[in-house]
C-alpha positions, 0 to 999 in steps of 0.5 A: 381476512383483509385485516389479516392480510393488512397486518401481515403486510404491515409486519413484513414492511416493518421487518423489511425496514428493520432489516434494511436499516441494519448495518455493521458496527465495530464495538470497542470494549473496555477489556478490563471491565469483563465481569468475573461471571464470564469465562472468556471475553468472547462470552462477555461480548456475546452477552453484551450483544444479546442484551439488545438483540435476540438474533445470534446471527447479528454477531459477526466477529469477536476480536481478541488480539488486534482489537478488543471488542466485536463486530455486529449487525445492528440498527442505529437504535441498537448501536446507540444503546450500546454506546450508553454502556459504561463498558463500551468505549466506542461504536463505529460504523464499518468502513470500506477500504480499497485496494491500492492497485520480473524485473524488480528483484534485479533492479533492487540488487537481489539477483543472487547470481551477483553474490550480494549481501555482504557479510551474509552468504546467500545460502545462509540467508535463504535458509534463515528466511524459511523461518519468516512468515509473511501474512498478506491481507488481500483478495486471497490467493491462486494456490495453483500458481508456480510462484507458490511451489515449495520445492526444496523447502523445509518443514513448516515452522513448528510455531505456526498456528494457522490453517488452510481453509476448506471451501467450495473451490479451495482444498486444504491440500492446496497449501504446502510448505510455501503457501502455509496458510489460507483463510477468508473473512467475509461477514462484513462484506456479506452484511453490506451486500444484503447478507443473510436477509436479502440475497446470497453473495455471488462470490464463493466464501473461500481463500481462492483469489478470483480478482488477481490482486492478492496473488500478485502481491503475495508472489511479489513479497515471497514468490518462488523462482519461476522461469519463462514467466511473462505477460503474453510475451512482455517482461519475459524472464525469471519471475521471483519475489523479494524473499523467495524462501519465506513462507506465505499466509493469505488472508482474504479480506477483500471482495468485489465491493471492497475491503470492510474494516470488520473483515480486515480486523478479523484477518489481522486478529487471526494473523497475529495469533497464527504467528506471522512475522510480517503483515503486508496490506496493500489497501487503505481508506482515508486518514483519521485519528488513530483511535478510529483507524482500524488498520492502525489499531490492529497494527499497534498490537502487531508491532508490540508482538514483534510483527513488521507491518507494511502498508501502501500509501495510496494511489491518490497522488499527485494531490497533496496530503493524500496519504493513507496508513500514516501511523508511525508504527506502520511502514508507509510505502509509496511507488516508483518506476523500474528501469524497464519499459514497454515502448509503443509508437504512433506514426502520424500523417504529418510524419511525426512519430510519437512514443508511449507505452503499451502491453497490447499483445494482439495482431496489431494494425498492419501497415496502413494508417487509419483516421484519427479522431478526438471526440468532444461531441459531449462532455464524456466522449473525450474520456471514452466513458461507457456509452459516450462514443458514436459508432458512426463517428469512430468505426474503423478509426483510432480514437484519442481518449483522455485519461481519467474517471474510468479505468484505462482498460475500460476506455479501450473496451469502449472504443472497441465496442463502438467499432474503433480499431485503436486507441491513444490514451492521452494524459491530462494535467492530473497525471502529467508525464507518468506512463502506465502500460496496460494489456489492452483489448485492442491496439492502444498506446498511452502517452504523457500530457505533452504528447497528448496536447500535441495529438489533440492539436494535430487532430484539430489542425488538419483535414484528415488526421491519421495514425498507425500504431506499433509496439516495441516489446520490452526494453531494459536499462531505462534512464532515468529510473527510478522516478516517483509515480504520479499516482503515489500518494503524498504528504504532508501527514494530516493526522500527525504533521510532525511525522514525515510520511510516506516512509519510502518508495519501492517499485510500483509501476509495471510490475510482473507477478503471479496472477489468478487464472479466474480472469483476464489480465485487464480484469474486465468481464469481456477479457477471455484471455488467460495468463499465469502472470500479469503486469500491474501498477500501484502502491499495492505493488510497492508495498509487498516489495518492502514486506519481502525485503523486511522479511529478509532483514528479519531473517538476517537479524531475528532479534531486531524490533519492527522499528529497527527493521523500519529504520534500517530500510529508511536510513539506507534508502537512496535519493539519486537515480541511475543517472546520479541525479536527484529523484524526479517526480513523474507528475511534473517532471521536476525534482521529487521531495520527501513529501513524495518519496519519504527517505528515498527508494529502498536499497535492500543490500544496504538495509541489511547492514545499516550501521545504526538504527533508530529504535522505538519501544512500545512505551515510546509509542505510548508517550507519542500517543499521549502527546496527541490531543486524545483522551486517555480512553482514546489512547487506551483503545489503541494500546489496549491496556487499561493501566495506561496513565500518560504519566510520560508524554512528549511535549511535541509528537515530533520527539518520537525517535523516528528515522526522519524529521518533520519540523513545523515552525510556528510563532516560536521559530525554533524546534529542538528534538533529541534522537537516540541511535543504536549501534548495530554495526561494529564495535569502536565505530565513530560517526560524524554528522553532516547537515544539508538544508535551505538557507532559511533554516539554521541547524545545530547538531550536538554532539557532532561526533558519536563514538560507539565502543560496543555493539548495541550501545545507544547514543543520543544527540540533540538537533536544534532547528531555527527559522532565520528571520528575514530569509525567504522561505524556499517555496512560499506557495507550499510553505515548505523546504527540505534538507537532511541529517547524515551520520556517516563513517567509511562503512555506513551512511545513516541518512534522515530526511528533514521536511520543514513547514512554516505554519505562520509566515 
């Protein structure tokens, strides 16, 4: 009997070890090697897996469009066995991607009452945009939100092949003529969470958004008009998305522990087949080769099928080279501020009044100042990390907390739970002067680094420092704006330095949009408040702004390729704020550069009529990929066609017909690129070139005049960049400098930023 027990224990231990060792892998297959004995690729993928595993549950997804292959639960030995197969191009462990977490339509000039959109009647554009479908890959959707009301909308386009998924808390009837699709993809998440073997996920498998992020991004892109919207009284007014008449399809690929590559790929695969026109992904991971980048591979197929793909740049700024989603066929979106603010104040005991921001909506502190403390008792108390504050020290007081490490709203909760009555959230050097407002659970004011330093010095310098916090509501027409957000990820592009990224910026700070009523505005468990709208910040918020504007451009110009839409957005972007000064950077208060703002801030009105566009074909992108240091198999893995030979390739990746320039000076000291412009304006248009740049670089453009006789006509120009010997580089520390090339006539300015880098000095 004992031996039986021992054998059972041994078997169970081995079983447990094998179970625990299993992970999700994405298997990339050589599509053309499918044997004729299999009717479909799905059958072949299943058989390939069955050759190493007898468990049918191990197959999570088969991909047919965005990717060629499947996702499966494997142990390392099984993964290695697959790698040895001639028909397998690669086996990659599943990666986790993270979310890149109203005034903006008016700020962007989309207020329909202003009669904008020259050459297009607003009514015509609204009608045309009902044919445009925006697919949002995120945390799902809260279908009950008024932002998805379908009043006055026509029938769903007949070409739509998507569905509304039934779930434990989601009905097929939750969809309508506005929210036309909702699906969830959770198999990668479930396997990473223990899957079928250890425990069942607490999250219900349905498209319903219990996080809020997906509802916020979807309504930003295409939410309907909602009057009397606000976050607990802040930012009150009419909320609306960018393309108010476009359709929305929600693909839930993000869960409590993140967004898994296998699920993202399944969502992209489905969205492409369903028939979306725009894909919006406010998420990303690290940067790496395109053949290893799940989103880049899926986006390539989308681009090839005429789908515009917009992705957030990431929230890892102001660190250099911190970008995600840098493939040239993706629109990479950074974040800037609006001209709206939420001022809050702290009156100090020395009579000085400091200004910050807040979205606190409770009772406030009254009129009596209280003691102000800054706790440096241990290494974490200044950051107000959970468990770091001594109640006896902070009870009844306002606490200064340094920004960093944990969530800003969590710091307020830590202060409240320790007995504090208020908080001043003070920036450090990392976040500079950038102010992000939050809906705190106690009276709280966020201040910049300089003011934070004043506060820290004040607490040290007097025996009984005090503060009284107060709140100023909503203020409009803030100057200067926009300002580049400090958190917005920056270039240079580490994957392909010859492609300037980000592409542009859009509104991404303190954005009001629809919210899930499954949780409070802070997202904290202890936040029991409910609101239909929330104010959030991040490149997650700027990305759907661009997705929605792209939908409007596609409505006005349905024949344009994704690269033409992208070019229109980039070459018409502006680089001066509402004080007519160059864009500034919130990180240090200095001037921003194209490494932070790309081509500039989106200008929807001008993007609708750009005059000229830099168009890029699929074949051009293939030639670009062939110019990289990739094997032919790597290129085929991205393009998904086995007949690719790389017979055409660029001598330099920067030869891609991109709307911006990134010039790397090596030992040669000169770079020459040829670009091609397509006339999408009037016939008989004449453009003159103007060049700006640093004295350390000579720039020659030939020809200097382009004459377009016809609409659709293409003209080429060549630009030669020469690093001048003996001239000082503009910034020796960063080895960088900046300029621009502008083609203009009386109607249009077609502007391309130029970033210069010296790889040898």
